[in-house]
N, C-alpha and C positions, 0 to 999 in steps of 0.2 A: 504494500500500500504506500509505503514511503517513496518507492521508486516512481509510482504514478504521480504522487503529489509533487515530487521534486523534478519530474520530467526526465528521469533517468531511464535507461534501457531496462526492460523487465527481465528477471532471471528465468522466467518461463514464458512460453508462448501460450496462446489461448487453449490450444488442444492439450498441452501438458498440464495446464491448470485444471481443466475439466477432468483429466485422468486422475490427477492427484486428489481432487475433490471426491470423485467417485470411489477411489480406493479408501479414502478416509471414511466415507459414509458406509461402505461395506464393512470395514473393520469395526466401526462403531456399532453397526447392526449386529454383527456376530458377537460382540462383547455383551450387548443387551440380551441377545438370545441365550447366551451362556449363563448370564446372571439369572434370567427367568427360569431356565431349566434347573439350575441349582436350587433356587427358591421353591420351585414346584416339587423337587425331590425332598427337600427338607419338610415342606408342608405335608406331603404324603406320608413320610415316616412319622411325623408328629401325630397326624390324624390316626394312623394305624395303631400307634402306641396308646393314644387316648382310648380308642375303641376297645383295645385288648384289656386295658386297666378297668374301664367302665363296665365291661361285661362281667367282671369278677365281683362287682358290688351286688349284695343281696337284694337291693331294691330294684335292680335293673332286670328287665325281661328281654331276652334275645329271641327273635323269631327265626324260622328256618332260613329266611333270606338274608339274615344278618342285621335286620332292623333292631335297634335297641330303644327301649322305652321304659319309663318309670311312671307308675300310677301314683299320682299325687293325692287324689281324692276319688274314691270309688263312688259311683252313683248307685241309687237304689230304686230307680224308677223302671218303667217298662222298657224292654229292649226292642228296638225297631227291627222289623223283618225285611226281607227282600222285596215284598209287595207294598210296604208302607211308603207313604209320600209325606 
């Protein structure tokens, strides 16, 4: 930028500048993708650890599909059926 303002000859021509900019953008994108992949892996591991620990709690029910739930307060009213609206 100084060369432009000072009227000096540029160190790169326009094509070289575009190539350098594109290379920088690609390396930046790869770095962001790597960070996102690492964060995703960390989140996956933490989530799996939480589910494993949570499933061991006495209050937690685990369904066949792996869904975990805890009944906070059981109702005592009528149970709806498949034909109810």
